[in-house]
N, C-alpha and C positions, 0 to 999 in steps of 0.2 A: 562963838558958836561952829567956830574953825574944829576949835577942839575937839568940840562932840560928835562932827560929822567924823573927824578923823577914830575918835574910838566906837564907834558903832561899825567903820570898815573895819577894825583891825578884830573887832568880835565876830563879823560877816565873814573875813576871812578863818577864824581860827572856827568856824561851826563848817563851813564847806570842808577844811581839813578834816574836821572829825568825821565827817558826813563819809569823804573822801576813804579816809581809813577805814569806816565803817562796811563802805562796799568792799573794800581791797580783803579786807578779814574774809567777808560772807563770801566773794569769789573762790576766795581761797580754799574755805572749807567745802563747797560745791565742787571744785576741781577732786579735792582727796576722797570726796563723796565718789564722785566719777569713774575716779581711777580704780577707788574699790570693787566698785563695778563691775569695771571691765575686765579686772584682775577675776572675780569671782567667776564670770561668764567663760574667761577661757578656759579656766578650769576644767569647768561643766562640757565644752564643747571640746577638749583635746583629751578628754579622758579615755 
């Protein structure tokens, strides 16, 4: 029974890490999009 609980905990930890990794990648992508938008707006403003 204990082995089963340990296995479930390991799987849950892996899931949490995968979710955190996905969130991190999503945030990185969004930050790159925001950076591009700011650069574009700066070009427009300072023309």
